[in-house]
C-alpha positions in Angstrom: 0.8 -16.3 -17.5 0.1 -13.3 -15.3 2.1 -10.7 -17.2 0.7 -11.8 -20.6 -2.8 -11.8 -19.2 -2.7 -8.2 -18.0 -0.6 -6.9 -20.9 -3.1 -8.3 -23.5 -6.0 -6.8 -21.7 -4.4 -3.4 -21.3 -3.2 -3.3 -25.0 -6.8 -4.2 -26.1 -8.2 -1.3 -24.1 -5.6 1.1 -25.5 -6.2 0.0 -29.1 -9.9 0.6 -28.6 -9.3 4.0 -27.0 -7.0 5.0 -29.8 -9.5 4.0 -32.5 -12.3 5.9 -30.8 -10.1 8.9 -30.5 -9.4 8.8 -34.2 -13.1 8.5 -35.1 -14.2 11.2 -32.8 -11.4 13.7 -33.2 -13.2 15.6 -36.0 -16.2 16.0 -33.8 -14.4 17.3 -30.8 -14.2 21.1 -30.3 -13.3 23.7 -27.8 -17.0 23.5 -26.6 -16.7 19.8 -25.7 -17.3 19.8 -21.9 -15.4 16.6 -21.5 -12.2 18.0 -22.9 -10.1 20.9 -21.6 -9.0 23.3 -24.3 -5.3 24.3 -24.4 -6.3 27.9 -23.4 -8.2 26.8 -20.3 -6.8 28.1 -17.0 -8.8 25.9 -14.6 -11.8 23.6 -14.5 -13.7 21.4 -12.1 -12.8 18.6 -14.4 -9.1 19.4 -14.6 -6.6 21.5 -16.6 -4.4 20.7 -19.7 -0.8 20.3 -20.0 1.0 22.1 -22.8 -0.6 21.1 -26.2 1.1 18.7 -28.5 3.0 20.1 -31.4 1.8 17.2 -33.6 -0.5 18.0 -36.6 -4.0 16.8 -35.7 -5.1 13.7 -37.4 -1.5 12.6 -38.3 0.9 10.2 -36.6 3.5 11.9 -34.5 7.1 10.9 -34.9 10.2 11.5 -32.9 13.3 11.1 -35.2 12.6 7.8 -37.0 10.3 6.4 -34.3 6.6 6.3 -34.7 4.3 6.7 -31.8 2.1 3.6 -31.6 0.5 3.9 -28.2 -0.2 6.1 -25.2 0.1 4.7 -21.6 -1.3 6.2 -18.4 0.3 5.2 -15.1 -0.8 4.1 -12.6 -3.5 2.3 -14.6 -5.7 1.6 -11.5 -5.7 3.0 -8.0 -8.0 3.0 -5.0 -8.0 6.1 -2.8 -10.3 8.1 -0.4 -12.4 11.2 -0.9 -10.1 14.2 -0.7 -6.9 12.2 -1.4 -4.7 12.9 -4.4 -2.6 10.7 -6.8 -0.3 11.8 -9.6 -0.8 10.3 -13.0 1.7 10.5 -15.9 1.4 9.8 -19.7 4.0 8.0 -21.7 4.2 7.6 -25.4 5.2 4.1 -26.7 7.3 4.2 -29.9 7.6 1.6 -32.7 11.0 0.6 -31.5 9.6 -0.3 -28.0 11.1 2.7 -26.3 9.0 5.2 -24.4 9.0 8.8 -23.2 6.8 11.2 -21.3 4.7 13.4 -23.5 2.4 16.4 -22.9 -1.3 15.5 -23.0 -4.7 16.9 -22.2 -6.2 15.4 -19.0 -9.9 14.9 -18.3 -11.8 13.0 -15.6 -15.3 11.6 -15.1 -15.3 12.5 -11.4 -13.1 14.5 -9.1 -10.6 17.0 -10.5 -7.2 16.9 -12.3 -4.7 19.6 -13.0 -2.4 20.2 -15.9 0.3 18.0 -14.4 -1.9 15.0 -14.0 -2.6 15.4 -10.3 -6.0 13.9 -9.6 -8.0 14.7 -6.5 -11.0 12.6 -5.5 -14.2 14.4 -4.8 -16.9 13.6 -2.2 -18.7 11.1 -4.5 -17.8 7.4 -4.2 -17.6 5.1 -7.1 -15.4 4.2 -10.1 -14.1 7.0 -12.3 -11.9 7.4 -15.3 -8.8 9.5 -15.8 -8.3 10.2 -19.5 -5.1 11.3 -21.3 -5.4 12.5 -24.9 -3.1 13.9 -27.5 -4.3 14.9 -31.0 -4.7 11.2 -32.1 -4.3 8.7 -29.2 -5.8 8.2 -25.8 -5.6 6.0 -22.7 -7.5 5.7 -19.5 -6.9 4.8 -15.9 -9.4 3.6 -13.3 -9.8 5.4 -9.9 -12.0 3.7 -7.3 -13.2 6.0 -4.4 -15.0 3.6 -2.1 -16.8 4.0 1.2 -14.6 1.5 2.8 -11.5 3.5 2.0 -13.1 6.7 3.0 -14.1 5.4 6.4 -10.7 4.1 7.1 -8.9 7.2 6.0 -11.3 9.4 7.9 -10.3 7.5 11.0 -6.6 8.1 10.1 -7.0 11.9 9.6 -4.4 13.9 11.5 -5.6 15.7 14.5 -3.8 18.6 16.2 -4.8 16.9 19.4 -3.6 13.4 18.8 -2.3 13.1 22.3 -5.3 14.7 24.1 -7.3 11.5 24.9 -4.5 10.0 26.9 -3.7 10.6 30.5 -0.2 10.6 31.8 2.0 10.6 34.8 4.8 12.7 33.3 4.6 15.0 30.2 7.8 15.0 28.1 7.5 17.5 25.2 10.1 17.1 22.5 10.9 19.3 19.4 14.4 18.1 18.4 16.0 14.8 17.5 18.2 14.9 20.5 15.3 15.5 22.8 13.4 12.5 21.3 16.4 10.2 21.7 16.7 11.2 25.3 13.0 10.8 26.0 13.0 7.3 24.5 16.1 6.3 26.4 14.8 7.5 29.7 11.1 6.7 29.4 9.1 5.7 32.5 5.7 4.0 32.7 3.0 6.6 32.2 5.2 9.0 30.2 3.6 11.0 27.4 6.2 11.9 24.9 4.6 14.6 22.8 6.2 15.4 19.4 6.0 18.9 18.1 5.4 19.3 14.4 8.6 19.2 12.4 11.2 16.8 10.9 13.2 14.6 13.2 16.4 13.5 11.4 18.2 10.4 12.5 21.3 8.8 10.8 20.8 5.4 12.4 17.8 4.6 14.6 15.9 5.6 17.7 16.1 2.7 20.0 13.2 1.7 22.3 14.3 -0.8 24.9 12.4 0.2 28.0 8.9 -0.8 29.0 5.7 0.7 30.3 3.1 -1.4 32.1 -0.4 -2.6 31.2 -1.9 0.1 33.4 0.6 2.8 32.5 1.9 2.4 29.0 4.4 4.8 27.5 2.8 7.0 24.8 4.7 8.6 21.9 2.3 10.8 19.9 2.2 13.6 17.4 0.4 14.8 14.3 1.2 13.6 10.7 3.4 16.8 10.5 5.7 15.3 13.1 8.0 13.3 10.8 10.7 10.8 11.7 13.1 10.8 8.8 15.7 8.1 8.6 17.8 10.0 6.0 17.9 7.3 3.3 16.0 4.3 2.1 19.3 2.4 2.4 19.8 3.1 6.1 18.2 1.1 9.0 14.9 1.7 10.7 14.5 5.0 12.4 12.3 3.4 15.1 13.6 0.1 16.5 12.0 -1.8 19.4 14.0 -4.4 21.3 12.6 -6.0 24.4 10.0 -3.3 24.8 6.5 -3.7 26.2 3.4 -1.6 26.6 4.2 1.3 24.3 1.7 3.3 22.2 2.9 5.0 19.0 0.2 7.3 17.6 -0.4 9.8 14.9 3.0 10.7 13.4 4.9 9.9 10.2 7.8 7.7 9.4 9.6 8.0 6.1 12.9 7.7 4.2 14.5 4.6 5.8 15.3 1.0 5.0 12.6 -0.4 7.3 9.9 1.8 8.8 9.6 0.1 12.2 11.6 -2.9 13.3 10.1 -4.8 16.3 12.2 -7.6 18.0 11.4 -9.4 21.2 8.8 -6.8 21.9 5.2 -7.5 22.9 1.9 -5.7 23.8 2.6 -2.6 21.8 0.2 -0.5 19.8 1.0 1.3 16.5 -1.9 3.6 15.9 -2.8 6.0 13.1 0.7 6.2 11.7 1.8 7.2 8.2 4.7 5.0 6.9 5.9 5.6 3.3 9.0 5.9 1.1 10.6 2.9 2.7 13.5 0.9 1.2 12.1 -2.6 2.2 9.2 -3.4 4.5 7.2 -0.8 6.4 6.9 -2.7 9.6 8.6 -6.0 10.7 7.4 -8.0 13.8 9.9 -10.7 14.6 12.0 -12.6 17.2 9.1 -13.7 19.3 7.2 -10.3 19.2 3.7 -11.1 20.4 0.3 -9.4 20.9 1.2 -6.3 19.1 -1.5 -4.2 17.2 -1.1 -2.2 14.0 -4.3 -0.2 13.4 -5.8 2.7 11.5 -2.4 3.4 9.8 -1.6 4.3 6.2 1.2 2.4 4.5 2.4 3.0 0.9 5.4 3.3 -1.4 7.6 0.5 0.1 10.4 -1.5 -1.6 12.0 1.7 -2.9 15.5 0.1 -2.6 14.6 -3.6 -2.7 11.3 -4.3 -4.5 11.4 -8.0 -3.6 11.4 -7.2 0.1 8.8 -4.4 0.0 6.1 -5.8 2.2 3.7 -3.6 4.0 3.7 -5.8 7.1 6.0 -8.7 7.7 5.2 -11.0 10.6 7.8 -13.6 11.8 11.0 -14.9 10.1 11.5 -16.9 7.0 12.4 -20.6 8.0 15.8 -20.3 6.2 16.6 -17.5 8.6 15.6 -19.2 11.9 19.2 -20.2 12.5 20.2 -16.6 12.3 17.5 -14.9 14.3 15.7 -17.4 16.6 18.3 -20.1 17.5 17.0 -22.5 14.9 13.5 -22.5 16.4 10.3 -21.3 14.7 9.8 -17.6 15.3 6.7 -17.6 17.5 5.7 -14.0 16.8 2.2 -15.0 17.7 -1.2 -13.3 18.2 -0.4 -10.1 16.4 -3.2 -8.1 15.0 -3.3 -6.0 11.8 -6.7 -4.2 11.7 -8.3 -1.3 9.8 -5.2 -0.1 7.9 -5.0 1.2 4.4 -2.2 -0.3 2.2 -0.9 1.0 -1.1 -0.4 2.1 -3.7 3.2 1.4 -4.4 3.7 -1.7 -2.2 6.1 -3.8 -4.3 5.6 -7.1 -2.5 2.8 -8.6 -0.4 0.7 -6.1 1.6 0.9 -8.5 4.5 3.3 -11.5 4.6 2.8 -14.0 7.5 5.6 -16.4 7.9 5.7 -20.0 9.0 6.2 -20.4 12.7 3.6 -17.8 13.7 0.2 -18.6 15.1 -3.1 -17.1 16.0 -3.0 -13.6 14.5 -5.9 -11.5 13.1 -5.9 -9.7 9.8 -9.2 -7.7 9.7 -10.8 -4.7 8.1 -7.9 -3.6 6.0 -8.0 -2.0 2.6 -5.5 -3.8 0.3 -4.1 -2.8 -3.0 -1.8 -4.5 -5.6 -1.2 -1.3 -7.5 2.6 -0.9 -7.7 3.5 -4.6 -7.1 6.8 -5.5 -8.8 7.0 -8.9 -10.4 10.0 -11.1 -11.0 11.2 -11.6 -7.4 10.9 -15.1 -5.8 10.6 -13.5 -2.4 7.4 -11.6 -3.3 4.2 -13.6 -3.8 1.8 -11.9 -6.3 -1.0 -11.6 -3.7 -2.2 -9.1 -1.2 -2.0 -11.5 1.8 0.2 -14.6 2.1 -0.4 -16.8 5.1 2.1 -19.4 6.0 1.3 -19.5 9.7 -1.4 -21.4 11.6 -4.8 -20.5 13.0 -5.0 -17.0 11.5 -8.3 -15.2 11.1 -8.5 -13.2 7.9 -11.9 -11.3 7.8 -13.6 -8.2 6.5 -10.7 -7.0 4.3 -11.2 -5.5 0.9 -8.7 -5.7 -1.9 -8.2 -4.5 -5.5 -5.9 -5.0 -8.4 -3.8 -8.0 -7.6 -1.1 -9.3 -10.0 -2.3 -12.9 -9.6 -4.4 -14.0 -6.6 -6.1 -12.1 -3.8 -5.2 -14.2 -0.7 -3.1 -17.3 -0.5 -2.1 -20.1 2.0 1.0 -22.1 1.4 3.4 -24.4 3.1 7.1 -24.2 2.5 9.2 -27.4 2.0 11.6 -26.4 4.7 8.8 -25.8 7.2 6.3 -28.7 7.2 3.4 -28.4 9.5 2.7 -24.8 8.8 0.0 -23.1 6.7 -2.8 -24.9 8.5 -6.2 -24.1 10.1 -6.6 -20.6 8.8 -10.1 -19.1 8.2 -11.1 -16.5 5.6 -14.5 -14.8 5.9 -16.4 -11.8 4.7 -13.5 -10.5 2.6 -14.2 -8.6 -0.7 -11.7 -9.3 -3.4 -11.8 -7.4 -6.7 -8.8 -9.3 -8.0 -8.6 -7.8 -11.5 -6.0 -10.5 -12.3 -5.6 -14.0 -13.7 -5.7 -16.0 -10.5 -8.1 -16.9 -7.7 -9.7 -14.8 -5.0 -8.4 -17.4 -2.6 -5.6 -19.9 -3.4 -5.1 -22.7 -0.8 -1.8 -24.5 -1.4 -1.5 -28.2 -1.6 -0.1 -29.9 1.5 -2.0 -27.6 3.8 -4.8 -28.8 6.0 -7.8 -27.4 7.9 -8.0 -24.1 6.0 -11.5 -22.7 5.5 -12.8 -20.3 2.8 -16.2 -19.1 3.8 -19.0 -18.5 1.3 -19.4 -15.0 2.8 -16.4 -13.8 0.9 -17.1 -11.9 -2.3 -14.8 -12.3 -5.4 -15.0 -10.3 -8.6 -12.8 -10.1 -11.7 -10.7 -13.1 -10.8 -9.6 -14.9 -14.0 -9.4 -18.4 -12.4 -12.5 -17.9 -10.3 -13.6 -17.7 -6.6 -11.2 -20.2 -5.1 -9.3 -23.4 -5.9 -11.2 -25.1 -3.0 -15.0 -25.1 -2.3 -16.3 -22.5 0.0 -18.0 -23.4 3.3 -20.9 -21.7 5.0 
C-alpha cells in the first residue's frame, strides 16, 4: 500500500542514518567542516540551533519516553536557485508521540540557518539537508533543477510588471475601495495598476465586465501588491462571472477559501501570479469557462482548510455537481491552457484536476510536486495530474515526489464516455512512489502514452499500458 511503501523506505533510511551517526560520533569534532559547532555564529553551510542537553553517546529521554528516531520535514522538496524552504526536526518517542527538538543543521549545497531555513544556491542538482543531535540523524532531499530555475526566473517580480502593455485609460489604485471601483467600472483598454501594499477584502472583488480581443482590461502589479481575503474560510477574493478579455498579471493572492474563481468567463489570461495559503483550490475554472490561460504562475500551500479539496488548478465540475452548477449538462469548460507554472510544495490534492465534461485543453511545461499531499480523502487522487476529460494534451511537464502515480486517466461511473483520447508526451516523472509514471484507467479509450516520456523511481514501472512512438 502507498503509505506502508513510503513509511518502510523512510524508516530504513533513518535507521541507517542513526547507525552511522552512532559509529561516527566519536570521530566528529569541532574541526569537522561538515558540522556546525554550537559556538558557530554563521557559515556558508548553515548555523546551529541550540545544542541538545543530552549526554553524548547516550539515549535521550523525556520523562519515561525514549527517543527512538529523528524526523526531518519536509523530507523532499523541489525549489529554484535563490528560493528558501523551512525545515524542522521532530523527535519520535517510544510511545509513538513526537515533539520538536533542537538540532544541528548542515547541508551539502546551499545554506541553512540555525532555525532550519534552507536557501538554494546557484548550483543545480540534488542536495541533502542533515539534522543531527548527539546520537541520531535524519536527512531530507532538496532538488534544485534547471527546469524550476527557468520557470521561476520567468516569474520573478518586476517593478515594471505593467510597462509592456499599452492602454487607453490608466487607473492607478492603492486602496481596496479604489480597486473595487476600478473593477466595477472597467472599460476595454483600461490598465488598472496596483500600487504595492495589501488589499484586504472580506468577501470578494467581482469581475463581471469585459474587454475586447483588441483592447483587453489589464490588472497588474508586483508580487508586493497582495490581495488578501482575510481568512482561508472566506470566499475567493477575485471572482470572475461572465467576464471576457481580462489580463491579471504579476500580483499575489493569499488567505482565502479559493484563490480565483472563474465562472462563465472566457478568453482571460492569468499571468505570473503568486497564489498561496488557500483554504481549498488555488484557481477554479467552471460553468462553461473556455479558452482561459494560466501561465508563469507560482501556486503552493493549498488545502489549508479542506485538504481533500486543495487542488492547484481545478478545471470543470464533478459530474455529481452538474445538476447544481450546469443545469444537469456536462460542464464544457473547454480549451483551457495551464502552461509553465510551478506547483508546490504544500498542495494537498492534485496539482491539476481535470473533470469529466471538459475537452481539448493543454497542460504543458509545468513543474509539479507531490510534496505536502495529504492522503485519506476520496476526493483527492494521489497523483500530480488527473485527467477525466477528453482530447487533452499533456506535454513537457516535470514532476517529483508523488504519493502514488505521476499522471492518471480515469473514467467515472456516473460519467461514461469521458477520459478518452488524451495524449501524454515528453513529460519527466520522478515519481518516488509505489505507482506508475502513467496510469491509464480501465474503461477509457484512445489514450496515448508516448515513449518520449521519462519515468524514474516509480515502484510499479513506467506505465500500465505500452508506450507508443
